[in-house]
C-alpha positions, 0 to 999 in steps of 0.5 A: 531474540527475533531478527526482522527481515526487511523487504527490498524496495523495488528500483521503480518504487525507490525512484518514485520515493526519491528518499522519502519515507512516505508517498502521497495518495496519488503517487502510492496508488500509481505505484501499486496499480490502484486508483487513489480512491481505493487507498482513500477507502482503505484509510477511511474504513481501515480495511486495506492491507496498508494503513497510512500515516496521517500527517497534517491532515494528509495521508502518507503511505509508507514506502516500506509497506508499499514494497511489501505489498508489491513483493506479495507479502500482503494478502489482498483483502478484496480477494477474500470477499470476492470470487475470482471474477471480482464479483461478491460471492 
């Protein structure tokens, strides 16, 4: 039997979430210092480190997954395609 470890939610993210399990795109983007369009691209192309939950035609970004990303548990997929300067290799 394998134990699952959970990533603690940073206080600032917990305050932003205010008890919600998911955040709308604009709030999630603000929390992880990305533009909302970046998250929309991740959702559309399915190439981001986080997958949203689609609810009634809207995107909900799981707070637990955002916390993992903030803690460094996710690799940034853009870094694998780009060199260190943010330019395609």
